[in-house]
Steps between C-alpha positions, in 0.01 A plus 500: 500500500449861585496582132239234422277618787526855380398399147200305630384795708533728199295261283228478764491877529473537122213248489323681782531835322382356167198340670406830660532677166284240328241530776506878474463479124201266536345728758538798268340302218209404725450861607508618138249233400262596784528870412425423134193298597372777728543764230316278254208456741484874572511581129209265435292595801543879484287559184228279644495689829502833322210395283306363798516841668381685191134611519239491231487844339164642386476841335174678413543801271231749403539557126238764420165651593260524211136588456278252325156611378203268499206623295169433674157555346216655695176304548322692221802458267478866414810594687853363529674542836877444531619330818865561570693239698853531628723219376839427653742262331753305707792273431556225757829319476683267731848359520541142615790357701666205326369246749140556382366230272262547211243285679485740798496841333374799701180684416407862570131556573381849416179666630169404339480823297814405304492289185795326341560630148832375367744218572839552335726203452732418784842657508548759230644844556403509868754230573770747405349798681445330836756219519595176337253309718170377355256790469132478419244773454131565445297804401182613674232755425341635819196718548676703770836544668642224718583749776328389819424150369671167559680256274569138591786267417431128479655184361354237273593204723653589838658788689881460473553704821665789322476876555349727237628847418206708374553828317239744367584779255238766436489714189579819696830356624373383839645164606427260784691188602413226748672173589240234577591220737455139384180486705359816333327493163304829488622858464288813522644761267516836683264775400630742239636821640269799463570858593213508748593170659869592532410841648274342761735217595813712530327776692386244757852353510643848565261559790574160649874548470517836678265391778705183555836682483555593864834667433341738248213570737730577793700739281175667398386517865821681598448746216146569620617561857763745376280678244221571748247713312276385215671726244851383592382138500361542148824654369714238674301205365501654152880522506524140616259393225684678218837365614409135538287507183808607303727223623216247486458558126874514428567178691194312371602578140858393588646837403656535847596207718614487862558191713194448720661390835700827548194703397285325762766564763508872414119512518525371857772760565270777373243402765770513768597847379145635524441337840818666626382837370173463688681413823736799469207733424726769353257703293781696332642207304436448130283197577258699712504812288470327160374143546429481128876502437544190716195325357617564143860387553415182688200446274740425216627198693152386597412496130759226443331299773163540327659395170639183659151407619361571155765281337401213731138546395592532132414770252221451245620389157285725282380780732833595654429872537155434647642256752771742614263795519229328701740318731638841588148639540419211733808581709385863526148396598645278772719785624204738513290243686774452758569873533128573537467234770796647693375857470147402604643319802706804595192721461297274728775511762525878474124558496377256763785346699731798537240719684454221753873483558523878538206503744657226714792524736735350236770728365380521141828630355701226668248237394519619139883501495523156659246356257688642205834369631354156566360482146827624348714255698274211402522593132876550522555168678300307240677679213838429661413131517406507128823682417724248680306207355519631142864601518603164645298324230679653203844502669470129576 
């Protein structure tokens, strides 16, 4: 009986194990089937999603500038007067996402002074040059450049709520790109860069940058307090100008590159150094004897700061040298304006306020020393805050 019971228990155990294995095998099959179905759905949906996110691409290319002559007769027909008109030829081509239908093709509306001249057949060589997506193009003959004018993008039936990537290529190599939102249909092409316009714009940007850069101004203020006389101020500012102009050009042209966060921290440290020198008031140190040496050495670092601001603004595409030159000139104008304001203020204090202090019961020497110390400590405290903030920023 014991043997029979043992056999029955063994059979039951074998059945239980086989059932578990069959269940596990079925579960594995179900999991594999679900995974296969999910991969199939992802494979089908992914191209659709990728195509839905693709914008309409419109490219306007300036092909050439030519001069067309119209012969006009004078009222008495005794004289022929040539009238010369500038003619600019453009190629407008667009690339369509696959979801666009032929019934809802986009249209590009050019300014009124442009006339359509040629319609090549769809596709062609441009399909290979841009992509394998459908590409269409038109040719236009315009009486003037499109710079400063607007172009519009529309659709024959309805707006499919898609973005539009607009690109303009001028004959001189200048390029502009703009991504229009689905709700936007008009794009004003930026004005063409001219030497005069670039010089004016970048000079103003240079002035604005130096007057808004409080760390540069505080460094310059410390230099002015140390230099003292007009002649020493002129030499000191000249050294600072030459130094930061050198590194500004080298960094803007990407010939020399330094990480900006450490440079900004050292700029703050340079202000702390000068504020400390003013507090110590040791006229025998190199800083007091030759302030131009300090302004030139630290000016190299300040030039990298100016270059970082210029890179955020962006350099002109065609008038690079003009932009660099006049941005630097703007910085110098701003420095001279600030230095002149400080020196005029000091002259007013010396000419009108100082005699009143001397004539009063106030100890003029003590008042002067305390005022200088208060100013130096305030500058040093602010620069120390900048230094800790900037160091912690790039360490973190």
